[in-house]
KEFI-551208 format. One line per 2 residues: number of its first residue (from 1); their letters; for each residue x, y, z of C-alpha. Coordinates in steps of 0.5 Angstrom, whole numbers. Layout:
<mikes>
NUM = A = X:Y:Z | ...
</mikes>
This chain:
<mikes>
1 = MN = 16:-4:-30 | 21:0:-34
3 = GL = 21:-4:-40 | 13:-5:-40
5 = WR = 11:2:-38 | 14:9:-37
7 = PR = 13:10:-29 | 14:17:-27
9 = VL = 16:17:-19 | 15:23:-15
11 = GA = 17:24:-8 | 20:17:-7
13 = WR = 25:21:-2 | 20:22:3
15 = VP = 20:15:5 | 25:15:11
17 = AY = 31:12:10 | 31:7:16
19 = GP = 27:5:21 | 20:2:20
21 = VI = 15:5:15 | 8:3:12
23 = LA = 7:4:5 | -1:5:4
25 = GN = -3:5:-3 | -9:6:-7
27 = HS = -11:-1:-11 | -15:0:-17
29 = HN = -11:-5:-22 | -6:-11:-21
31 = VD = 0:-7:-23 | -1:-3:-17
33 = GP = 3:-7:-12 | 9:-9:-17
35 = MI = 9:-1:-19 | 10:1:-11
37 = IG = 15:-5:-10 | 19:-3:-17
39 = TS = 19:5:-15 | 20:4:-7
41 = PR = 27:6:-5 | 27:1:0
43 = PV = 25:-7:0 | 18:-7:1
45 = HF = 14:-13:4 | 7:-13:2
47 = LV = 1:-16:5 | -2:-21:-1
49 = KK = -8:-25:-1 | -7:-32:0
51 = EA = -10:-34:-6 | -4:-31:-10
53 = FV = 1:-36:-7 | -1:-42:-12
55 = GL = 4:-46:-17 | 10:-42:-19
57 = MD = 8:-36:-15 | 8:-39:-8
59 = PF = 16:-39:-8 | 17:-33:-12
61 = LR = 12:-29:-7 | 15:-32:-1
63 = GV = 22:-31:-4 | 21:-23:-4
65 = GH = 19:-23:3 | 11:-22:2
67 = VA = 6:-24:7 | 0:-29:5
69 = VD = -6:-26:9 | -13:-29:9
71 = RD = -18:-24:8 | -24:-27:11
73 = TV = -21:-28:18 | -17:-25:23
75 = DR = -10:-28:20 | -6:-28:27
77 = AA = 0:-31:23 | 0:-26:18
79 = IT = -1:-21:23 | 5:-24:27
81 = VA = 10:-24:21 | 8:-17:19
83 = LG = 9:-14:26 | 16:-17:25
85 = VL = 18:-14:19 | 16:-7:23
87 = ER = 20:-9:29 | 26:-11:25
89 = GG = 26:-4:22 | 23:-6:15
91 = VL = 18:-3:10 | 11:-6:10
93 = GI = 6:-5:4 | -1:-5:5
95 = FP = -7:-4:1 | -12:-1:6
97 = EG = -18:-2:2 | -17:-9:2
99 = TR = -18:-11:-5 | -18:-8:-12
101 = GE = -23:-3:-13 | -24:5:-15
103 = GD = -17:6:-11 | -20:12:-8
105 = FS = -19:10:-1 | -27:11:1
107 = EL = -27:5:5 | -21:3:9
109 = RS = -21:-4:13 | -18:-3:20
111 = GL = -12:-7:19 | -7:-1:17
113 = AY = -9:3:23 | -8:-3:28
115 = FA = -1:-4:25 | 1:3:25
117 = VR = -2:4:32 | 1:-2:35
119 = SG = 8:-1:32 | 9:6:32
121 = AP = 11:6:25 | 10:12:20
123 = VV = 5:11:15 | 7:14:8
125 = PV = 1:15:3 | 3:12:-4
127 = AV = -2:14:-10 | -1:10:-17
129 = LG = -5:13:-22 | -6:11:-29
131 = SA = -6:4:-28 | -13:3:-29
133 = RP = -17:5:-35 | -24:4:-36
135 = GR = -26:0:-43 | -20:-4:-43
137 = VI = -21:-11:-47 | -15:-14:-43
139 = SA = -17:-11:-36 | -11:-14:-33
141 = LP = -6:-10:-36 | -5:-2:-38
143 = PL = -3:0:-45 | 4:-2:-46
145 = RS = 9:4:-46 | 3:8:-42
147 = RI = 5:13:-37 | 4:11:-30
149 = DV = 5:16:-24 | 7:13:-17
151 = VY = 7:19:-12 | 9:18:-5
153 = GD = 7:23:0 | 9:26:7
155 = PF = 10:21:13 | 5:21:18
157 = TA = 3:18:25 | -3:15:25
159 = GD = -4:14:33 | -7:20:38
161 = GG = 0:20:41 | -3:16:47
163 = GR = -1:9:45 | -8:7:46
165 = RT = -11:1:42 | -18:1:44
167 = RT = -23:0:39 | -25:7:39
169 = AM = -18:9:39 | -17:4:32
171 = DA = -23:7:29 | -21:14:30
173 = AT = -14:12:27 | -18:9:21
175 = VR = -21:16:20 | -15:20:21
177 = IQ = -11:15:16 | -17:16:11
179 = ER = -17:23:11 | -9:24:10
181 = LA = -10:18:4 | -15:22:1
183 = AH = -12:29:1 | -6:26:-1
185 = LD = -9:22:-7 | -13:29:-9
187 = AA = -6:33:-9 | -3:27:-13
189 = KR = -8:28:-18 | -7:35:-19
191 = AT = 1:34:-19 | 0:29:-25
193 = QR = -5:33:-28 | -10:27:-28
195 = A = -17:28:-27
</mikes>
């Protein structure tokens, strides 16, 4: 990452040094995952769409501990592996929007709330800014040597403290998470002076 771009990392010290943690990042570009992985102070096991596990990428992604997930169904095998990462005190990386988009946390899937409430792991919001640039001829890559900011936020607990895992509790946790992630994204934009 440092050879191709100029990442500026803010707040990485906010990631707890031990114990289970969920990094929840915005996702507007292909390099967002590698940026978070490359700047996190701890190894990260990302949930990655199963379509990425092809050819030479399959053994590589599995070798670095990423978890293949089928986004079209409730992937129980991926859920079990991801919960195992957290049970062992590891770091799970999730793009809660489920796919690349505007990267503004406006539409979250319920998976992040499920993992956070079920495991009790704190969620650390991560904003990756500067990776997506409108009008690029090669949309897969930001301009080489451009600055990309990776801003880590304060950890928070997603549940209500009652430990409930009902649909209503999960919906409420998703709303709380969305509010916290959106607030962090706004604060990160101000801190980095990005619009």
